TORZALO-699690 format. One line per field, with one value per residue (C-alpha): residue in one letter; x, y, z. Coordinates in Angstrom, 1 decimal, padded with zeros to 4 digits. Layout:
residu <- [A  ...]
east <- [X  ...]
north <- [Y  ...]
up <- [Z  ...]
//
This chain:
residu <- [M  V  F  S  S  N  L  F  L  F  L  F  L  P  V  F  L  A  V  Y  Y  A  L  P  F  R  Y  R  T  R  W  I  L  V  G  S  Y  T  F  A  A  W  W  K  P  Y  L  I  L  L  F  L  A  V  Q  A  W  D  Y  V  I  S  H  R  V  Y  Q  A  H  E  R  G  D  P  R  A  A  L  R  W  V  T  L  G  I  C  G  D  L  A  A  I  G  Y  F  K  Y  F  N  F  F  M  H  N  V  N  A  V  V  T  A  S  G  G  A  A  Y  V  F  E  E  V  I  L  P  I  G  I  S  F  Y  T  F  Q  E  M  S  Y  L  I  D  V  Y  R  R  D  E  K  P  A  P  T  F  W  D  F  A  A  F  I  A  L  F  P  Q  L  I  A  G  P  I  L  R  Y  K  D  V  A  D  Q  F  A  E  R  T  H  T  L  D  K  F  S  R  G  A  V  R  L  M  G  G  F  A  K  K  V  L  L  A  D  S  I  A  P  I  V  D  A  C  F  A  L  E  S  P  T  M  A  D  A  W  L  G  T  V  A  Y  T  L  Q  L  Y  F  D  F  S  A  Y  S  D  M  A  I  G  L  G  L  M  M  G  F  E  F  M  E  N  F  N  H  P  Y  I  S  K  S  I  T  E  F  W  R  R  W  H  I  S  L  S  T  W  L  R  D  Y  L  Y  I  P  L  G  G  N  R  K  G  P  R  R  T  Y  V  N  L  G  L  T  M  L  L  G  G  I  W  H  G  A  N  W  T  F  V  A  W  G  M  W  H  G  S  L  L  A  L  E  K  R  L  G  G  P  K  L  G  I  P  L  T  M  L  L  V  M  I  G  W  I  V  F  R  A  P  D  L  E  T  A  L  D  F  Y  T  A  M  L  G  A  N  G  L  A  L  S  D  V  L  R  W  Q  L  S  G  F  Q  V  V  M  L  G  L  G  I  V  V  V  Y  A  A  P  Y  W  R  Q  W  K  Q  A  L  T  G  A  E  A  A  R  W  R  H  T  S  L  A  Y  I  P  L  F  V  L  A  V  M  R  L  S  A  Q  S  Y  S  P  F  L  Y  F  Q  F]
east <- [-010.3  -009.8  -012.0  -011.9  -013.8  -017.5  -017.2  -016.4  -018.7  -021.8  -021.5  -019.1  -019.8  -023.7  -023.8  -021.3  -023.2  -026.6  -025.6  -023.6  -026.6  -028.9  -026.8  -026.9  -023.9  -022.3  -021.9  -020.7  -017.0  -017.1  -018.8  -016.1  -013.6  -015.4  -015.8  -012.1  -010.8  -013.0  -011.7  -008.0  -008.4  -009.8  -006.3  -004.4  -006.6  -003.7  -002.0  -004.8  -002.9  000.1  -002.4  -003.8  -000.4  000.9  -002.3  -002.2  001.5  001.0  -002.1  -000.4  002.8  000.8  -000.9  002.5  003.9  000.9  001.1  004.8  004.1  001.3  003.8  006.2  008.7  009.7  012.7  010.3  008.0  011.0  012.0  008.5  008.0  011.4  010.5  007.2  008.7  011.5  008.8  007.0  010.2  011.1  007.8  008.1  011.8  011.2  008.2  009.2  013.0  014.1  013.9  015.8  018.5  019.0  019.1  021.8  023.7  023.5  024.8  027.9  028.4  028.1  030.3  033.0  032.7  030.5  027.2  024.0  021.9  018.6  015.7  012.0  010.6  008.5  005.1  004.6  001.3  -000.8  -000.8  002.0  003.9  000.8  -000.5  002.9  003.5  000.1  001.0  004.3  002.8  000.2  002.9  005.0  001.9  001.1  004.7  004.7  001.4  -000.3  -003.0  -004.2  -004.1  -007.2  -009.7  -010.5  -008.7  -011.7  -011.3  -007.6  -008.0  -010.7  -008.5  -005.6  -007.8  -010.2  -010.6  -011.1  -007.5  -005.9  -004.1  -002.7  -003.6  -004.1  -001.9  -004.1  -003.0  -005.0  -005.1  -006.9  -009.7  -010.0  -012.9  -014.6  -014.6  -016.3  -018.8  -019.3  -022.2  -024.1  -025.9  -027.4  -025.1  -022.0  -023.0  -023.7  -020.4  -018.7  -020.6  -019.6  -016.0  -016.1  -017.5  -015.1  -012.1  -013.3  -013.8  -010.4  -008.8  -010.6  -011.0  -007.7  -005.1  -006.0  -006.3  -002.9  -001.3  -000.8  001.3  003.5  003.9  004.7  007.3  009.2  009.2  011.1  014.7  016.0  013.5  014.0  013.9  010.2  009.5  011.2  009.6  006.2  006.6  007.8  004.9  002.4  003.8  003.8  000.0  -000.8  000.8  -000.9  -004.4  -004.0  -002.8  -005.0  -008.0  -007.4  -007.2  -010.4  -012.2  -010.8  -011.9  -015.3  -015.8  -014.8  -017.4  -020.1  -019.2  -019.2  -015.4  -013.4  -010.0  -007.2  -006.7  -003.7  -003.2  -003.6  -002.8  000.9  001.7  001.2  004.0  006.7  009.4  010.2  009.5  006.0  005.6  006.1  003.5  001.0  002.0  001.1  000.5  -000.1  003.3  005.2  003.8  004.4  008.1  008.3  006.7  008.2  011.6  012.8  011.9  013.2  016.5  016.8  015.0  016.6  017.4  021.0  022.6  022.6  024.8  022.7  019.6  020.8  021.8  018.3  016.5  018.7  018.1  014.4  013.9  016.2  014.2  011.0  012.4  013.2  009.7  008.3  009.9  012.8  014.8  017.9  015.7  013.7  016.9  018.0  014.6  014.8  018.3  017.3  014.5  016.6  019.3  016.9  015.3  018.7  019.8  016.6  017.2  020.8  019.7  017.0  014.0  013.9  010.7  011.7  008.4  006.1  008.0  011.4  009.8  007.9  011.0  012.8  009.8  009.6  013.3  012.7  009.6  011.7  013.8  010.7  009.0  012.0  012.5  016.2  018.9  020.3  016.9  016.5  019.9  019.0  015.9  017.8  020.2  017.3  015.7  018.9  018.5  021.0  018.7  017.2  014.7  011.4  008.7  009.7  007.6  007.5  005.7  003.6  001.6  000.9  -000.7  -004.4  -006.2  -008.2  -005.1  -003.5  -006.8  -007.0  -003.3  -004.1  -007.3  -005.2  -002.9  -005.9  -007.4  -004.2  -003.8  -007.4  -008.8  -007.1  -008.5  -012.0  -011.9  -010.7  -013.5  -016.2  -015.0  -015.2  -018.9  -021.5  -025.3  -027.5  -024.5  -023.1  -026.5  -026.6  -023.4  -024.0  -025.5  -022.4  -021.5  -024.3  -021.9  -020.0  -022.9  -022.6  -018.8  -019.2  -021.5  -019.1  -016.2  -018.2  -018.9  -015.2  -014.1  -016.4  -014.8  -011.1  -008.8  -008.0  -006.0  -005.0  -003.9  -000.1  000.5  -000.7  002.8  004.2]
north <- [-012.5  -010.4  -007.8  -009.9  -012.8  -013.9  -014.3  -010.7  -009.3  -011.3  -012.2  -010.1  -006.7  -006.9  -008.1  -005.4  -002.6  -003.8  -003.7  -000.5  001.4  -000.1  001.1  004.7  006.8  006.6  002.8  002.7  003.1  000.1  -001.9  -000.8  -002.2  -005.5  -005.8  -004.9  -007.3  -010.1  -009.2  -009.2  -012.4  -014.4  -015.3  -016.0  -015.3  -015.3  -012.4  -010.1  -010.3  -008.5  -006.1  -005.2  -005.0  -002.5  -000.5  -000.3  000.6  003.6  004.7  004.9  006.4  009.2  010.3  010.3  012.5  014.9  015.0  015.9  018.8  020.0  020.0  022.1  019.2  018.8  016.5  014.1  014.3  013.5  010.5  009.1  009.5  008.0  005.0  004.6  004.7  002.3  -000.1  000.1  -000.4  -003.4  -005.0  -004.5  -005.3  -008.7  -009.8  -008.5  -008.7  -011.4  -014.2  -012.0  -011.3  -014.9  -016.1  -013.6  -014.6  -018.2  -017.4  -015.8  -018.5  -021.4  -019.6  -019.4  -023.2  -023.0  -024.6  -022.7  -021.6  -023.4  -021.0  -021.0  -018.9  -015.9  -015.5  -012.0  -010.5  -009.0  -005.2  -004.7  -002.3  -000.1  000.1  000.5  003.6  004.9  004.5  006.2  009.2  009.4  009.5  012.1  014.3  014.2  015.0  017.9  019.1  018.8  016.7  015.7  012.0  009.9  010.6  006.9  003.6  002.6  005.6  004.9  001.2  001.7  004.2  001.7  -001.4  000.3  -002.7  -000.9  000.3  -002.2  -004.5  -002.2  001.4  004.2  005.0  007.3  009.9  010.3  014.1  013.8  011.5  012.3  014.7  012.0  009.6  012.3  013.3  012.2  012.3  009.3  010.2  008.2  010.1  009.3  005.6  005.5  007.0  004.5  001.6  002.7  003.1  -000.4  -002.0  -000.3  -001.3  -004.9  -005.1  -003.6  -006.2  -009.3  -008.4  -006.6  -007.4  -011.1  -011.6  -010.1  -012.0  -015.3  -013.6  -012.1  -015.4  -017.3  -014.7  -014.5  -018.4  -018.9  -020.1  -018.3  -015.6  -014.0  -010.3  -010.4  -012.6  -010.2  -007.1  -008.7  -009.7  -006.3  -004.5  -007.0  -006.6  -002.8  -003.0  -005.8  -004.1  -000.8  -002.3  -004.6  -002.0  000.9  -001.5  -002.2  001.6  002.2  -000.5  000.9  004.4  003.2  001.2  004.2  006.3  003.7  004.1  007.9  008.3  010.4  008.9  010.5  009.4  007.0  007.1  009.8  008.2  007.7  006.2  009.6  011.1  013.0  012.6  010.3  013.2  013.5  009.7  009.8  012.5  010.3  006.7  005.4  009.0  008.2  006.5  009.1  011.9  009.9  009.5  013.2  014.5  012.1  011.2  013.4  016.8  015.8  014.7  018.2  018.0  020.4  023.0  022.0  022.3  020.2  017.4  016.8  017.0  014.1  012.1  012.7  011.6  008.5  007.6  008.2  006.0  003.4  003.1  003.2  000.2  -001.7  -000.9  -002.9  -006.1  -008.0  -008.8  -007.3  -006.7  -004.0  -002.4  -002.2  -000.8  001.9  002.8  003.0  005.5  007.4  007.8  008.9  011.5  012.8  013.0  014.9  017.3  017.8  018.5  021.0  018.8  018.1  016.8  013.5  012.8  009.9  007.3  007.8  008.0  004.8  003.1  004.0  003.0  -000.4  -001.1  -000.6  -002.9  -005.8  -005.9  -005.2  -008.3  -010.7  -013.1  -012.3  -010.1  -012.9  -013.4  -009.7  -009.5  -012.4  -010.6  -007.4  -009.2  -011.0  -007.6  -006.8  -009.9  -012.2  -015.3  -014.4  -011.9  -013.5  -014.8  -018.2  -021.3  -022.2  -018.9  -018.7  -021.8  -020.5  -017.3  -017.1  -014.7  -013.4  -012.6  -010.7  -008.8  -007.8  -006.7  -004.4  -003.1  -002.4  -000.2  001.7  002.1  003.5  006.2  007.0  007.1  010.4  012.2  010.7  011.9  015.4  015.6  014.6  017.1  019.9  019.2  021.5  021.9  019.7  018.1  017.0  015.6  013.6  011.8  011.4  007.9  006.5  005.1  002.6  000.8  -000.4  -002.7  -005.1  -005.0  -005.9  -008.8  -010.0  -009.7  -011.7  -014.4  -014.6  -014.6  -017.5  -019.5  -018.8  -019.7  -017.6  -014.4  -012.1  -008.5  -008.2  -005.6  -008.1  -009.4  -006.1]
up <- [005.2  002.1  000.3  -002.9  -001.5  -001.4  002.3  002.8  000.3  001.0  004.7  006.7  005.1  005.0  008.7  009.8  008.0  009.1  012.8  012.3  011.1  013.6  016.5  017.9  016.9  020.3  020.0  016.4  017.3  019.5  016.8  014.4  016.8  017.1  013.4  012.7  015.3  013.8  010.3  011.5  013.6  010.7  009.5  012.8  015.9  018.4  016.6  018.0  021.2  019.5  018.0  021.4  023.1  020.5  020.7  024.5  024.4  022.1  023.8  027.2  025.8  024.0  027.2  029.0  026.2  026.5  030.3  030.1  027.8  030.1  033.0  030.9  030.7  027.0  027.9  029.5  026.5  024.3  026.4  026.3  022.5  021.9  024.1  022.3  018.8  019.9  021.1  017.7  015.8  018.0  017.2  013.4  013.5  015.2  013.2  009.8  009.8  012.2  009.6  007.1  009.7  010.7  007.1  006.3  009.5  008.5  005.0  006.4  009.0  006.5  004.0  006.7  007.3  010.4  011.3  010.6  013.6  014.0  014.6  014.3  011.5  012.7  011.2  009.7  011.0  008.3  008.0  010.6  008.3  007.9  011.4  012.9  010.7  011.8  015.4  015.1  013.3  016.1  018.8  016.8  016.2  019.9  020.7  018.2  019.8  016.4  018.0  021.4  022.3  021.7  024.5  025.0  024.3  022.2  019.9  019.4  019.0  016.4  014.5  014.3  013.6  011.2  008.9  005.5  005.5  008.0  005.6  002.9  003.6  002.9  005.9  008.0  010.5  013.6  013.3  010.0  011.2  014.9  014.3  012.2  015.1  017.2  014.5  010.9  008.5  007.1  003.9  001.1  -001.3  000.6  001.0  -002.8  -003.7  -001.4  -003.0  -006.5  -005.4  -003.8  -006.9  -009.2  -007.1  -006.9  -010.7  -011.2  -009.0  -010.3  -014.0  -014.7  -012.0  -011.6  -015.4  -016.0  -013.0  -014.9  -017.5  -014.9  -013.1  -016.3  -017.4  -014.1  -013.8  -017.0  -016.5  -019.6  -020.8  -024.1  -024.7  -025.6  -022.6  -020.2  -021.6  -021.6  -018.0  -017.1  -018.7  -017.3  -013.7  -014.0  -014.8  -012.3  -009.4  -010.1  -010.7  -007.6  -005.2  -006.4  -006.4  -002.7  -002.0  -004.0  -002.0  001.3  000.5  -000.7  002.5  004.5  002.8  003.4  007.1  007.0  006.8  004.3  003.7  001.6  -002.0  -002.4  -006.2  -008.8  -012.1  -011.4  -014.9  -016.6  -014.5  -016.4  -013.8  -010.8  -008.4  -009.9  -009.8  -006.1  -005.7  -007.5  -006.3  -002.8  -001.8  001.9  002.2  000.2  002.3  005.5  004.5  003.6  006.9  009.4  007.8  005.0  006.7  010.2  008.5  007.2  003.9  001.5  004.1  004.7  001.3  -001.9  -000.7  002.5  000.4  -001.8  001.2  002.8  -000.4  -000.6  003.1  002.9  -000.2  001.2  004.3  002.2  000.3  003.5  004.8  001.9  002.8  004.3  001.2  -000.5  -003.6  -001.7  -000.5  -004.2  -005.2  -002.6  -003.6  -007.2  -006.6  -004.0  -006.7  -009.3  -007.0  -006.0  -009.7  -010.6  -007.8  -008.9  -012.5  -011.4  -011.7  -015.5  -017.1  -018.5  -020.3  -019.8  -021.8  -020.1  -016.6  -017.2  -018.4  -015.2  -013.1  -014.9  -014.4  -010.7  -010.7  -011.9  -008.8  -006.7  -008.2  -008.4  -005.5  -005.3  -006.8  -009.0  -010.7  -011.2  -012.8  -015.1  -016.1  -016.9  -019.2  -020.8  -021.6  -023.5  -025.6  -023.9  -024.5  -027.9  -029.1  -030.0  -027.6  -026.4  -027.2  -023.5  -022.8  -025.9  -025.1  -021.6  -022.8  -023.5  -025.8  -022.8  -020.9  -023.8  -024.4  -020.7  -020.8  -023.8  -022.1  -019.0  -021.0  -022.5  -019.0  -017.5  -020.2  -021.0  -017.4  -016.4  -019.4  -019.0  -015.4  -016.4  -019.0  -016.6  -013.9  -016.5  -017.3  -015.8  -015.7  -017.8  -019.5  -016.2  -015.1  -018.4  -017.6  -013.9  -014.3  -016.0  -012.5  -013.0  -015.4  -012.4  -011.5  -014.4  -014.1  -010.4  -011.2  -013.9  -011.4  -008.8  -011.3  -012.3  -008.7  -008.0  -010.8  -010.0  -007.2  -004.2  -005.1  -002.2  -002.8  -003.6  -000.8  001.9  002.0  003.1]
//
């Protein structure tokens, strides 16, 4: 089940919310768990067993860590947290990277003249990258004594399974939402803000991301793209990925508000960044702060000299790339951003400006989108004009006027939205009240998006694959 579906919007969500608000507060956490398990099990019901096993594992380990600290035995606490994290890494390692490992082993074996190993492909459980990171941060926070373990298994399981952010974030930390599970407010204002955020994210996904997606698919499917083809595909994918992923985050945050939860923002207009460092403060904020707090800083951060800082930045982004997927393209993408961050650090954090920053980001998005390194390399050479300059006839007949208009509108939205938001936040008094009702514009956009969704084919969020 996905957010951008009539099944979710007009059956699952209304039923869930109706029961949720009919129940006394003390029963709502368990209803969240029931709803979240139903949501997760819609794709592959048997994978709920993995979900439960990992949740039970981390819940038990967290209490062992806490008890060791209470006994004044930090070594035992370290052993328990290490065991817990190793268990989480083993789960994600097997389900996410086993196929990749075996394919590479077979490539080496067959290149040496041997026979490839026969193995059964492992199915990747949806959302495993996100909820595994949440569970590891939970164990680490308990070990650091930043937070006590969840009082009941139901609280912990509901935190991990919370369906608004289960599939593609934002990556939550238990210490940030623990109090909200114990006590949170449910007001008409909060519900209304959540509904507006949900409608806006849905419209962004269906009207912008899904309308631009055919351009991306057509460009990256070309055998010999021209310079214009390659640049068009790069710009289109840059917009598609942002609108798709930020739309999911908007919908997740909106759903959280409708249930009384306050989630962290995950995007802050990243395409107006003037450096790669600033870009990572604005893009996928929950992931970048997770990598900073649980990887970069524990590695030493910038406290052990310049060379070690560059190494730490490179390792952090390399592992961030590997987290995104089991493919050498993600390794290359992580190394690209790690190198850029290290270079900026070496040069004293220069302001590159929006155009140059966007160029470097887009160069990285090519290898992020390409199915393999060879395709990415072909795309890079095409961008330099290796296959001609003008838009190819093969691509031209595939483009529709609507797609091109939505691409142009997407560019306008990306660069106008930050200033519109800044202007609205600066309004006060009667002037602010006059513009308060602009949120009502999301209603016709939502209706239009529902109509378009009903007429088009199934289109999941891009980050579901991670």
